[in-house]
DRENDO-1510 file (C-alpha; in Angstrom, 1 decimal, always signed):
<recs>
REC; n; res; u; v; w
REC; 1; MET; +64.6; +15.4; +65.4 .
REC; 2; LYS; +67.2; +17.6; +67.1 .
REC; 3; LYS; +67.9; +21.1; +65.7 .
REC; 4; ILE; +71.6; +22.2; +65.5 .
REC; 5; LEU; +72.0; +25.9; +66.5 .
REC; 6; THR; +74.8; +28.4; +67.1 .
REC; 7; LEU; +75.3; +31.0; +69.8 .
REC; 8; CYS; +78.0; +33.7; +69.7 .
REC; 9; ILE; +79.0; +36.1; +72.5 .
REC; 10; ILE; +81.6; +38.8; +72.3 .
REC; 11; HIS; +83.6; +39.1; +75.5 .
REC; 12; GLN; +86.0; +42.0; +75.8 .
REC; 13; HIS; +86.6; +42.1; +79.6 .
REC; 14; PRO; +84.9; +43.6; +81.5 .
REC; 15; LYS; +82.1; +43.8; +78.9 .
REC; 16; ILE; +80.0; +41.3; +76.9 .
REC; 17; LEU; +77.7; +42.0; +74.0 .
REC; 18; LEU; +74.2; +40.6; +74.2 .
REC; 19; GLY; +71.2; +41.2; +72.1 .
REC; 20; MET; +67.5; +41.8; +73.0 .
REC; 21; LYS; +65.5; +39.3; +70.9 .
REC; 22; LYS; +62.8; +41.2; +69.2 .
REC; 23; ARG; +60.8; +38.3; +67.6 .
REC; 24; GLY; +60.5; +34.6; +67.5 .
REC; 25; HIS; +61.8; +32.0; +70.0 .
REC; 26; GLY; +63.1; +33.8; +73.0 .
REC; 27; GLU; +61.4; +37.2; +72.2 .
REC; 28; GLY; +62.0; +39.7; +75.0 .
REC; 29; LYS; +65.1; +37.9; +76.4 .
REC; 30; TRP; +68.7; +39.0; +76.3 .
REC; 31; ASN; +70.9; +36.4; +74.6 .
REC; 32; GLY; +73.9; +35.9; +72.4 .
REC; 33; PHE; +73.7; +36.0; +68.7 .
REC; 34; GLY; +73.0; +32.9; +66.6 .
REC; 35; GLY; +70.5; +30.5; +65.1 .
REC; 36; LYS; +69.9; +27.5; +62.9 .
REC; 37; VAL; +72.7; +25.8; +60.8 .
REC; 38; GLU; +71.4; +25.8; +57.2 .
REC; 39; GLN; +71.9; +22.9; +54.8 .
REC; 40; GLY; +75.4; +22.9; +53.3 .
REC; 41; GLU; +77.0; +25.1; +55.8 .
REC; 42; THR; +79.3; +24.2; +58.7 .
REC; 43; ILE; +78.5; +25.1; +62.3 .
REC; 44; GLU; +81.3; +27.7; +62.2 .
REC; 45; GLU; +79.9; +29.2; +59.0 .
REC; 46; ALA; +76.4; +29.4; +60.5 .
REC; 47; ALA; +77.8; +31.1; +63.6 .
REC; 48; LYS; +79.5; +33.8; +61.5 .
REC; 49; ARG; +76.5; +34.3; +59.2 .
REC; 50; GLU; +74.1; +34.6; +62.1 .
REC; 51; MET; +76.3; +37.1; +63.9 .
REC; 52; ARG; +76.6; +39.2; +60.8 .
REC; 53; GLU; +72.8; +39.1; +60.1 .
REC; 54; GLU; +71.7; +39.8; +63.7 .
REC; 55; SER; +74.3; +42.4; +64.7 .
REC; 56; GLY; +76.2; +43.6; +61.6 .
REC; 57; ILE; +79.5; +42.3; +63.2 .
REC; 58; GLY; +82.0; +40.2; +61.3 .
REC; 59; ILE; +83.8; +37.6; +63.3 .
REC; 60; LYS; +87.6; +37.5; +62.9 .
REC; 61; GLU; +88.4; +35.0; +65.6 .
REC; 62; MET; +86.2; +32.7; +67.7 .
REC; 63; ASN; +86.6; +29.7; +69.8 .
REC; 64; LYS; +84.0; +27.0; +70.5 .
REC; 65; LEU; +83.7; +26.6; +74.3 .
REC; 66; GLY; +80.5; +24.7; +74.8 .
REC; 67; ILE; +77.8; +22.4; +73.5 .
REC; 68; VAL; +74.5; +22.5; +75.4 .
REC; 69; GLU; +71.5; +20.3; +74.6 .
REC; 70; PHE; +68.0; +21.5; +75.4 .
REC; 71; GLU; +65.1; +19.2; +75.7 .
REC; 72; TYR; +61.5; +19.8; +76.6 .
REC; 73; GLN; +59.5; +17.5; +78.9 .
REC; 74; ASP; +56.7; +17.2; +76.3 .
REC; 75; GLY; +59.3; +16.1; +73.6 .
REC; 76; SER; +59.0; +19.3; +71.5 .
REC; 77; GLY; +61.9; +21.5; +70.5 .
REC; 78; ASN; +65.0; +19.4; +71.1 .
REC; 79; MET; +68.1; +21.5; +70.3 .
REC; 80; GLU; +71.9; +21.2; +70.3 .
REC; 81; VAL; +73.6; +24.6; +70.7 .
REC; 82; HIS; +77.2; +25.2; +69.8 .
REC; 83; ILE; +78.5; +28.2; +71.9 .
REC; 84; PHE; +81.3; +30.4; +70.6 .
REC; 85; TYR; +83.5; +32.9; +72.4 .
REC; 86; VAL; +84.2; +35.7; +70.0 .
REC; 87; LYS; +87.7; +37.1; +70.6 .
REC; 88; GLU; +88.1; +39.5; +67.6 .
REC; 89; PHE; +85.6; +41.1; +65.4 .
REC; 90; LYS; +85.2; +43.9; +62.8 .
REC; 91; GLY; +82.4; +46.5; +62.7 .
REC; 92; SER; +80.2; +48.0; +65.3 .
REC; 93; PRO; +77.0; +46.4; +66.7 .
REC; 94; ALA; +73.9; +47.6; +64.9 .
REC; 95; GLU; +70.3; +46.8; +65.5 .
REC; 96; SER; +68.6; +44.4; +63.1 .
REC; 97; GLU; +65.0; +43.2; +62.6 .
REC; 98; GLU; +65.7; +40.4; +65.1 .
REC; 99; MET; +68.1; +41.7; +67.7 .
REC; 100; LYS; +69.0; +45.0; +69.6 .
REC; 101; PRO; +72.6; +44.7; +70.7 .
REC; 102; ARG; +73.9; +46.2; +74.0 .
REC; 103; TRP; +77.1; +46.0; +75.9 .
REC; 104; PHE; +76.9; +44.8; +79.6 .
REC; 105; ASP; +79.5; +44.9; +82.3 .
REC; 106; ILE; +80.1; +41.3; +83.5 .
REC; 107; ASN; +79.0; +42.4; +87.0 .
REC; 108; GLU; +75.6; +43.6; +85.6 .
REC; 109; ILE; +74.6; +40.7; +83.3 .
REC; 110; PRO; +70.7; +40.7; +83.3 .
REC; 111; TYR; +70.3; +37.0; +84.2 .
REC; 112; ASP; +66.7; +37.6; +85.2 .
REC; 113; LEU; +65.9; +38.7; +81.6 .
REC; 114; MET; +67.7; +35.8; +80.0 .
REC; 115; TRP; +67.1; +32.0; +79.5 .
REC; 116; PRO; +67.2; +30.3; +82.9 .
REC; 117; ASP; +70.2; +28.1; +81.9 .
REC; 118; ASP; +72.5; +31.0; +81.1 .
REC; 119; LYS; +73.3; +31.6; +84.8 .
REC; 120; TYR; +74.7; +28.1; +85.0 .
REC; 121; TRP; +77.0; +28.0; +81.9 .
REC; 122; LEU; +77.8; +31.7; +81.3 .
REC; 123; PRO; +80.2; +32.0; +84.3 .
REC; 124; MET; +82.2; +29.1; +82.9 .
REC; 125; PHE; +82.2; +30.7; +79.4 .
REC; 126; LEU; +83.5; +34.0; +80.8 .
REC; 127; LYS; +86.5; +32.2; +82.3 .
REC; 128; GLU; +87.0; +30.6; +78.8 .
REC; 129; LYS; +86.4; +27.1; +80.2 .
REC; 130; ARG; +85.1; +24.4; +77.9 .
REC; 131; PHE; +81.9; +22.8; +78.9 .
REC; 132; LYS; +79.1; +20.4; +77.9 .
REC; 133; GLY; +75.6; +20.5; +79.3 .
REC; 134; LYS; +72.1; +19.2; +79.0 .
REC; 135; PHE; +69.0; +21.0; +80.3 .
REC; 136; LEU; +65.5; +19.7; +80.6 .
REC; 137; PHE; +62.7; +22.2; +80.6 .
REC; 138; ASN; +58.9; +22.0; +81.3 .
REC; 139; GLU; +56.3; +23.7; +79.2 .
REC; 140; VAL; +56.8; +27.1; +80.9 .
REC; 141; ASN; +60.6; +27.2; +80.3 .
REC; 142; GLU; +61.5; +26.2; +83.9 .
REC; 143; ILE; +64.5; +23.9; +84.3 .
REC; 144; ILE; +63.5; +20.6; +85.9 .
REC; 145; ASP; +66.8; +18.8; +85.5 .
REC; 146; TYR; +70.3; +19.5; +84.2 .
REC; 147; THR; +73.9; +18.4; +84.0 .
REC; 148; LEU; +76.9; +20.7; +83.3 .
REC; 149; LEU; +80.5; +19.5; +83.1 .
REC; 150; GLU; +83.7; +21.3; +82.5 .
REC; 151; ILE; +85.7; +19.6; +79.7 .
REC; 152; LYS; +89.5; +19.5; +80.0 .
</recs>
């Protein structure tokens, strides 16, 4: 069964806010803020809740730019991630039990310390282009196949 997840990234040119994942899936990687959609909540509600829980930030305005599916060759961990561009927010980023937030200049994004798919879709995201993708990983989180399309 496919898990439905959210991912939010604040972009205030020329900076983006990422978080260092401190535990669980993706520990030790820089990523946006997000997580599982809980029963009874919309994808948008989950995105806002996760952002608040992981960074202390309240989202005022966001725009869904992408949907990316992730599959593993061994059939484990299939996920559908809804990716949101956060335009306006309230509050200041604060460290949580799960994430340590940090602003990065868009020319200094730490792709080598992120999920390997990020370098494919994040440039589209930063240009506020809509996209849809699918990535197939092996058991050591290497991409073995992918498709990524801009949606008009």
